[in-house]
N, C-alpha and C positions, 0 to 999 in steps of 0.2 A: 358842612355843605361841601367843602373840598374833598373830605374823605369819602362822602357819598358819591361824588362825581368820579373820583378815581375808581371806586368799587364798581360803579356802573360801567365805566369804560373798560375795565378788565373783564367784567362779565360779558360785555358785547364781543370783545375779542375772543374770549373763550368759546362763546357760542358759535362765532364764525368759524373758528378752527374745528369745532365739533361737526358743524355742517359740512365743511370741506372734507373732513376725514370720512364721514358717513357717505358722502357722495362718491368719493374715490373707491371706497370698499364696495359700494353697490355696483359701480361701473365695472370694477374688476370681476366681481361675481358674475354679472350678466355676460361680460366678454368671455369668461372662462366657459360658461355654460353654452354660449353660442358656438365657440370653437369646438367644444366636445360634440355638440349635435352635428356640426358640419363634418367633423372627422368620421363620426359614425355613419352619416349619410354617404360620404365618399367611399368609405370602406364597403358598405353594402352594395353600392352601385358597381364598384370594381369587381366584387364577387359575382354579381349578376352578369356583367360583361364577359368575364372569364368563362362563365357557364355557357353563355351564348356562343362565344368563339369555339369552345370545345364541341358544342353541338354542330356548328358549321363544319368543323374539321371532320367529324364523323360522317356527316352527310356527303361531303366531298369525297371522302375515302370510299364510301359505299357506292357513290356514283361512278367513280373511276373503275372500281372493281366490276360493277355491272356492265359498263361499256365494253370492257375487254372480254367479259364472259358472253355477251349477247351480240356485239357488233364487230369489234376488232378482235378477231381470233388470235392475231399475232401481237403479243404484248410489246414487241419492239417496234411496231408500226411499219414493217417492211411491205405489208400488203398494199397494192396500189389503191388509191382512193376511188378510182373508177369502179372497182369491183366491190365497193361497200354495199351491203344489204342492210338497211336500217328498218327494224321492226320495233316500234315503241311498245307494243304489247309484250313482246319478248323481253325487252329491256325492263318493263315494269315488273315482270315476274322475278327477275334477278334482283332488281333494286329493292323490291318489297322484302325479299328473303334476307338480303344483306342489311337492310335497316332493322329488321326484326332481330338479327343477331346482335346488333349493338343496343337494342332496346330503345330506339329513337324513331319508330315508325310514326309519321305524321302525314297529313294530306299534302300531296305534291302535284306538280305539273311538269311534264317533260316536253320540250320543244326542240325541233331540229331547225336551225337558222342558217341562212346562206349569207356569209359575211361579205361576199363580193357583190351582193345585191342590197346593200344597206341594212343587213340584218333581217331580211324577210324571213318569216316563219314558213318553212317548207311543210312541216307536219307538226301536229300537236296531240298530246294526250293529257287531258285534264284542263282546268280553267285557272290560269294564273291570277286573274283579277279577283277571284273569290277567296284567295288565300290571304289570311291576316298575318302580319309580322313576317313577311317573306325573307328567306335566305336564298340567294341565287348563286349557282355555280355553273361555269361553262367549261366544257371539255372538248378538245379538238377530236374530230372524228376521222380526219384524213391528214396525210403528211403535208399537204399544201395549205392547211389551215383555212380551207374554203368553207367546209361545213363544221358546225359545232353543235353539241348537245347542251341545251340550257335546262338545268333542273332547278325549279323553284319549290322550296319546301317551307311549310309553315313552322315558324319557331315556336315551341311550346312555352310561351312566356308564363302562363299560369302555373304550369308544372314546375318550371324552374324556380319561380318565387315560392311555390309550395315546398320544394325541397330546401329552400333557404330559410324557412320559418325558424328552424333551430338556431339560425344565426341572427335573423332580423328581430325576432321577439326579444331575446336577451338584450340586444342593442337598444331597442325601443324602450324596454323596461329600465335600462340604465339611464337613458335620457329622461324618461318620466320621473324616475327616482331623483335624479339630479335637479329637475325642475321643482319637485316637491321640497327638496332640501333647500333650494334657493329661496322659494317662497317663504318657507318656515324661517330661514335665516333672516330674510328681509323683514318679515313681520316681527321677529324677535328684536331685531335692531331698531325698528321703528318704535316698538314698545319700550325698549331700553332707553332709547333717546328721549322719548316722551317722559318716562319716569325720571330720567336724569334731570331734565329741564324742570319738572315739577318739584323734584327734591331740592334743586338749587333755588327755585322760587320760594319754597317753604323755608329754607335756611335764611334767605334774605328777609322774608317777611318776619320770621321770628326775631332775627337780629335787630331789625329796625324797630319793631314793635317793643322789644325789651329795652332798647336804648332810651325810648321816650320816657317811660315811667322812672327808669333809673336816673336819667338826667334831671328830671323834675324833682325827684326825692333828694338827690344830692344837692341841687341848688337850694331847696328849702332848708336842708340841714345846714348848709354853709351860711345861709341867712340867719338862722338861729344862733349859730356859733359867734356871729359878729354882733349880736345884741345880748346885753345882760339878761339873765333868766327872768328877773322880775321887773325889768324896765318897761316892757309893753306886753302885758299878759294877752291882750287881744291879738296882737300880731303873732305872739308865740303859739297861741291856740290855732290861728289860721294856718301857720306853717306846719304844725303837727297834723292838722286835718289833711293838708296836702300830702304829707308823707304817708299818712295812713291810707289815703285813697289810692296813691300810686302803688303802695305795697299790696293793697287788696287787688288792684288790677294785675300786678305781677303774679300774685297767688292764683288768680282766676285763670291766667294764661297757662301757668304750669299745670294746674289741675286739669284743664281741658286737654292738654297734650298727654298727660299721664292717663286720663280716662280713655283716650283713643288707643293708647298703647296697651291698656288692659283689654280693650275690645278686640285688639288685633289677635289675641291669643285664641287658638281654635277651641280650647277648653275653657272659655270664659264662664266663670261660675255665676249662676243666676239664683237669686233667692226668690223662688216663684211663690206667689201668694195672690189671693183675690185683691184686685185694686179697683177702687171706685174711680171711674174715668173722669167725671166732671170736676171733682175737687183737685185731682192731679193736674188737669189742664189749666184750671183757674190759678193754681199755685205757680205753675210754670209761667203763665202770662203775667202774674203780678210783678215779676222781676223787671218788666219793661214799662212800668208806670212812670219812670223818671229817666228817660234816655235822651232828653233834648228834642223830642219830636212829639207831635200830637198823635198818640196811638190809641186806637179804639178796637177792642176785641168784641166780637159778637159770637156768642155760644149757642149752638143748637144741638145740645147734648142731653139725652134723657138722664134724669137724676139716678135712675136705678141701673144704668149701664155699667157693667163690671167686666174687667178682663183679667186674665191670669198672666202674671209676669213679675219681673223685678222692678219694684217701685223706683229705685235709684236710677237704673238705666232708662226706664221709660220716661222719667222726669227729664233726664238729660236729652233724650231723643226729641221730645216736644219743645224743650227750651231751645234746642238747635234750630228746629223748624221756625219757631217764633222769631228767633234772632235773625235768621236769614230774611224772613218776611219784613222785619222792621228795617234792617240794614239796606236792603235793595228796593226801598220804596222812597217816596218823596217825604216832605216835611210833615204831611198829614197822611197817616197810615190807617187803613182799615183792614183788619184781619178777621176773616170768617172761619169759624171752627165748627164743623158738623160731624156728628157720629151717629151710626145706626148699625143695626144687626143686618148681616147679609148672609146668603147661602154660599157655602164654600165646600164643594165636594158633597160628601154625605152628611156633613154637619154644618154648623153655623160659625160665623166669625164676626168681628166688629171692625167696621170700616171708619177710619177717622180721616177727614179731609181738612187740610189747612190751606185756605185760599187768601191771597193778598192782591192788592191792586198796584203792584210795583212795576218795575221796568221790564220784567219778563226775561226770557232766555231764548236765544236763537236756537232753531232746530238742530243745527250741527253740534252745538254744545250741550243740548239737553240730554243726549244719550250718554254723556260722559260725567255728568255732575255727581254721580255716586261713586266715582273712582277715587282712589286714594291720591291725595295731593292735587287733585284737579281743581283749577279755578277758571271760571269763564274768562277768556282773553279780553282785556280792555286796554291793549296797547302797552306802552312802557309805564303807565301810571295806574296803580291800584287805588281806586278812590275809597274802597272799603277794606277794613282789616279782615284778615282771615288766613288760614293755613291750608285750605283745601282738604280739611279733615272732617269737618262737621257732618256733611251729608254721607260721607263714607262711614263714619261712626253710626249714623242713624240707620243706614242699611244693615250694618253688622248687627245692631241691636234687634232690628225687626226680624232679620233672618234667624238669629239665635233664639228668638221667641217662637219660631215656626211660622212667622208671618212674611210680609213683603212690603216693599215701598216703591212707589212709582211717581212720576211727575209728568205734568203736561203744562204747557206754557205758550203764551203769545206775546211777542215783543210789544211793549207799550201797554199791554192789557193785564199783565199779572201772571201769577203762577199758582198752580194747585198741586200740592203734595198729598198723596193718598197713602195711608198706612193701614195695612190689614193685620190685625192681631187676633189670636185665638180667644174665643168666648170662654167665660168661666163655666158654661154649661148649666147655669141656673137662670131662672126667670125672676 
């Protein structure tokens, strides 16, 4: 008991460290991806702002040039302001030509404003309110800075972003790729963490289950050594029976694990032959006639129903299903076994359903019961023995026969396992 407590404490500490490590790695990955996305967004925004600033500079340069060409004939501004002759139509001709030279012609509005009168618009050409994404430039028209020309031009936002696709798309692709890599990494880590926990649970289950028969066999052997061989034949026979039973249990455990190991191989060899289904099911059920519970099997299987498969593996498959039905039920167990021919694609198959009235399985666990090492969580105490390999082995056997296996269950109402196997093609 002390050893078990120490092992359990160490296991809990190990799991806590694993959870912390997994959480830290996940947080670091998410933070790195967030930082990368932020850097890409800031970089794209700065490129856009630089393009907008460059456009504004070209507009302002074209406006200055047009002003001196159409309004202020003296580029040094020595002409008196009172002699200014402002013609916005004339300015528009020069401005349009200058904008075309730079390749940035956009809708614009030109206004002459009087700064001494609160910015009153003296004359206007175009509608500034109708311009989207405006860029405004003001140019002095006289030396006294009384009159100014305000030019409002529409910034070609769509065109700028269109020219940036060569930059934005690769950046977005990198972010999306990194997101996909992160999701894959987290899924792999979750899967690895789950497999590690299940492997650890398997190791503990095997260790503790092997300890029990070994300890009992050792105790019985020590008891016999302490008694003369012929002193009490009845006691000696009882101890020998105990040792034989425990060795048989050990042999059964090892055989079960080795059987699953063989099933794990992709090229599992099958000795395929016609197999009469009802005798196979009855023989598998006969093993549970003395398990310390009241077990009743009800068969609804046609005597002439035959499948094609490996007799050994099919027997182990149904033994596994019956074993689970008995283990995860109360003291009085009723197991119903039904088999019938069904249509499957262009041909026929045989459907075998094993139904129990046991404790049932929660929906969130039901989708995982055929996974390797998986056991339905029951807290820190496993009330039933097992390694999480039985249903995984059953799925492998069914699939290797070209069939399938599914489950449906309701908590407190029982479970139904359905196996589909190929028909022998004969009636």
